[in-house]
N, C-alpha and C positions, 0 to 999 in steps of 0.2 A: 406618494405615500399619504398618510393621513395628514390633514392640514393642522399645523401646530396651533394656529390661531383658534381653530374650532375647539381644540382640546383646552386651550387656555380659557376660552369662554365657558366650556363645560366645567372646568375647575372652579371658576368664580361662581357659577350657578350652584355647584355643590356646596360651596361655603355659605351661600346666602339663603339656601332653601332647606326645607325639612320635608322632602317628598316621601321619605320612607315611612310607611305605616309600621306599627309594631310587628304585625305579622310578617311583612316583607323583610324587616330588619332581622327578625329572629331566623328566618330562612337563610338570609345572607350570612349571618354569623355562624350558622350551623353548617354552611357549605353545601346545602341541598339545592340551592339555586331555584330553578323554575318548576321543580317537580310538582308542587301543589298550587302553582300560580297560573298555569295555562290551561284553558279548556281543552278537552279532548277533541280531536279532529272529527268533523261531521262525517259519518259513514266510515269511521276509522277501521282499517284492516289490521289483522294480527301481524305483529312484526317480530323480527329478531334483531338484536343489536350486540355489538361487542367492540372492545378496544382492539385496534390492529396496528401493525407497523408496516411501513412502506419504504422500500429502498429508493433513494434518489441519487443523482450524481454527487451530492455532497454529504451523504450519510443515510441515516434511518429516521424517518419521520413517524412520530406517534400520532394516532388519529382515532376517530370513532366512526364506526360504520353501522348504519341502521337501514333495514330494508324490509319489504313485505315478506311474510313467512313462506309464501308460495308464489311461484311464477317469476317472471322477469319484469323489471321496472326501469323507466328512464333514470339516468344517473344525474345527481346534483352534487356539485362540489361547493362546500361552504367555507368561506374565509372569515374567521372571527375578527372582532375588534382588537384593540391594543391590549386588552386584558387576557386575550388568548383563549385556548381551549379549556373549558371548565364545565361544571355540571349544568349550568343554564344552557350552554350551547349543545351539549349532548341531548338534553331534553328537547330542545328545539329541533334537533336532527331527528329524534324519534317521532316527534309530532309530524314533521314533514313526511317521514316514511309512512306514517299511518294514512296519509293521503295518497299513497301509491308511488313513492319514489325511493330510489336507492341512494342514500345520503351519506356522503363522506365529509366529515368535519375535521379539519386538520389543525395541528399545532404549527402555526407559521414560524414559531421561534425554535424549532427543533434543533437548529444548529447550536443554539446557546444552552438549552436544557429541555428536559421532558416537561410536559404539562403536569401540574399547573405551573404556569410561569408568573402568576400573581396570586397572592393569598385571597381567600374568600373575603369579599367586602372591601377589596383594595380601593384606595382613593387616590386619584391622580394628583390631588393637591398635596399629598405627602411627598416631600422632596426626594427621599430615597427611592420610593416606588416610581415616581415620575422619571428620575434619572435612569433607573434600570429599564423601564418599559420603552422609553424613547431611545435608549441605546440599542436595544434589540430591534426596534422598528427601523431605526436608521441604518442598521447593518444590512438590512435587506435591500436588494436592488431590483430594478425591472428585469434584469437578466435572470437572477435567481428565481424570481417569481414565475417566469416563463418555464424555466427548466423544472421547477417544482410542479407546476400545473400539468406539464407534459407527462411527468412521472406518475402523478396522481391519476390521470385519466388512463394511462397505460395499465395501471393496477385495477382501476374500476372495470375496464373493459374485459378483464380476465375473470371477473366474478360471475358465478352462475346466476346470481340474482339481478344482474344488470342486462338490460336490453340495449345492446350496442347498435341495433338497427335504428333506434329512435334518437332524436336529438337530445343533447344533455343540457343541463342548466348550471349556472353558477351564481351564488349569492355572496355578498360581502357587506360587512358592517364597519363603519368608520374607516380605518385604514384598509379594510378589505374591499371597499367600493372600487377604488382604482385597480386593484388586483384583478377583479372580475373582468375589467375592460382589457387588461393585458392578456388574460386567459382567453377571452373571446376572440381577440385579434390573432393570437398565436395558434388557435385551434378553430379556425372559422368553419370548417366542414363538420366539426363535432358539436360546437356550442350553438344551440338554437335560441337560448334566452339567458339574459343576465338581469340581476336585480341588485341595486345598490341602496343600502339603507343608511342615511346620514353619512354618506361617503365624503371624505375629505380629499382635496387635491385632485378633483376630477378634471378641472380646467385650470391650467397654469400658463405662465408665459415662457416656460422652458421647452426646449426641443423634444423632450420626452414626455410631454403632457399626455395623459391618457386619452383626452378627447381627439387627439390627432390620429389615433389608431382606428377610429370608427370606420374609415373607408376599407379597412382590412377585415372587418367583421361581417358576419351574416346573421347576427343574433338580434332578436327583438329585446327591448329593454324596459325596465322599470327603474326610475330614479325617485326615491322618496327622500326629499330634502328637508332638513330641520329648519325651522324658522330663523333661528339665530345664525345658522350657517348662511342662509339666504341674505340675511341682513349684512353680513360681512362681505359677501361676494354676490350681489344681486344679478350681475351680468352672467354668471355661470349657467343658469338655467336656460337663458336665451341662446348662449353659445351651443349648449348641448342640443337644444331643439333644432337649431339651424344645421348643425353638423349631421345629426341623424337624418334630417329631411333631405339634405344633399346626397346622402348615401342611400336614400330610398329604404330606410329601415324604420320600423315602427318603434316609437319610444314614448312611454308615459312618464311625464316629468311633472311632479307636483310638490309644492311646498306644504308641509304639514304643520299645523299649529302645535308644535312640540319642540323640545330642546334636543340638541345634539346628544345622541346616545339613548334615545327614547325607546328603542325596540327591544333590547335584551331585558328580560324580566328581572334580572338581578341587579340592574343598574339603578343608580341613585336618582335618575330623572325618568325612569320608566313611566310611560303613559299607556295604560292598558287599552283604552279605546282607540287611540291613534296607532298603536302597535298592531292591534287586531285588524284595523283597516288596511294597513300596509301588508300584513300577512295575507289578507284576502285578495288584494290586488296581485300579489305574487302568485297565488294559486290560480287565479284567472289567467295570468300570463302563461304559466306552465301548461295549463290545460290545452291551450291553443297552439303553443309553440313547440312543445316537446313531443312531437309526433313523428 
């Protein structure tokens, strides 16, 4: 799951910094998230998007689905960070769809409640918010993540807008990073690429550490690591590099000069330039791997 030390560090950064501009804070408070904060995709195609529900072995998951308005496209499954499915992630899903992908962004906490699972502008330093979000996150298990991923791709592959003949991708933010690895290992013949953005708990000393699943994968990977996460666990990047090399899988692993949580545009430590760089590296990966 997402590394608690990383979130502790993010909380302290929140308390000590004033990263939010007036414009971004107003957008956050209004709950409109990234709608006016992200540039339109280069060569953007027309898209359709809608809220959807998906049956899983444990219930019904609410999610957001965005895809090109015509034709079929490779599928991408997005696992949000601990703040869950919200306007910013829906906008990110639509932006990715504009680049030619059929994007499903899920509510990972659907067993507890429908999205939104955190209020607009939620702060992890607030004790009540922190307890609630960590409680929902810790209730998830590697097993439920795999059964969810399997159900989500079963749903995706039934959609007319999805090209099931092409490899699929999966992306994850914070706690979503390790979930992408479990997804790629559980569906090796389906997942051709994975991307983890400031993922926590990718390498642990436990028998269910996500990095131990790499030999089961067939996916190429992007690991965009926050500088403060790297400071806390500097050996993780080396372990990932060695593990992917031994499995003969391509992996781009880079430490970004940004704080944990820098990619979602509604975040308190959002870094536009570094987020755009990571987004561009993801698009480059998908262009070559999702074929």
